[in-house]
N, C-alpha and C positions, 0 to 999 in steps of 0.2 A: 310425735304429732305436734305441730305448731299451730298457734292461733294468732290472728291479727285483728285488732280493732281499729277502725279508721273513723274518726269523727271529723267530717268535713263541714266547715261553716258555709252555709248557703250553697250546697252542692250543685243544685240545678242552675243557679245563677253562674257559678264558676264554670260549669260545662258550656253554657251559652256564650260566655265571654271567651272561651277557648276558640270557638268557631267564629265569633264576631268580635275581633279585637277593638273595633270602633266603640264598643260598649264598655271598655275597661274602666273609665272614670265617670260613668253615668249610673244613677240609681236605677237598677233594673229589678223588676219583680217577676216572679213566675206564678202563673195561675194554675189552679187545679185542672184536671183533665176536661172538665166541662166548662172551664173559664169562669167559674163562679166566685172563687175565693183565692186570696193571696196565700201561697204555700211556701215561698222562699223569698227572702229579701236581704240584701246586704246592708251594711251600716249606713250607707248614703240614703237608702229608702227609709230606714228606721229614723234617721234624723229628720226626714220630712214628715214624720208622724204616721207613716203607714204601719199598721199593726198586723200581726200574723193572723191569718184566717178571716180577715175582714172581707166582706163582700166587695167585689170589684166595682159595683156601681157607686159605692161610697168614696172611692179614690179615683174614679175615671177622669175627673177634671184635672188632676195633677199628673196624669200619665200621658206620655207621648208615644204614639204608635209608629213603628217603622216596618 
């Protein structure tokens, strides 16, 4: 029997960028299922000061919607 452990950095952001290559070099965040909190963020979003699990209304002004 074999086991595999995969640790993906910003998995949901990586998946979104797979289907949206135009987002490759942009700081993207992924929100929780109800859109309330940030649940995934790449280094670019971290550099802008966006923290994990921060409520979206606190970072809304730095986000661009597409």
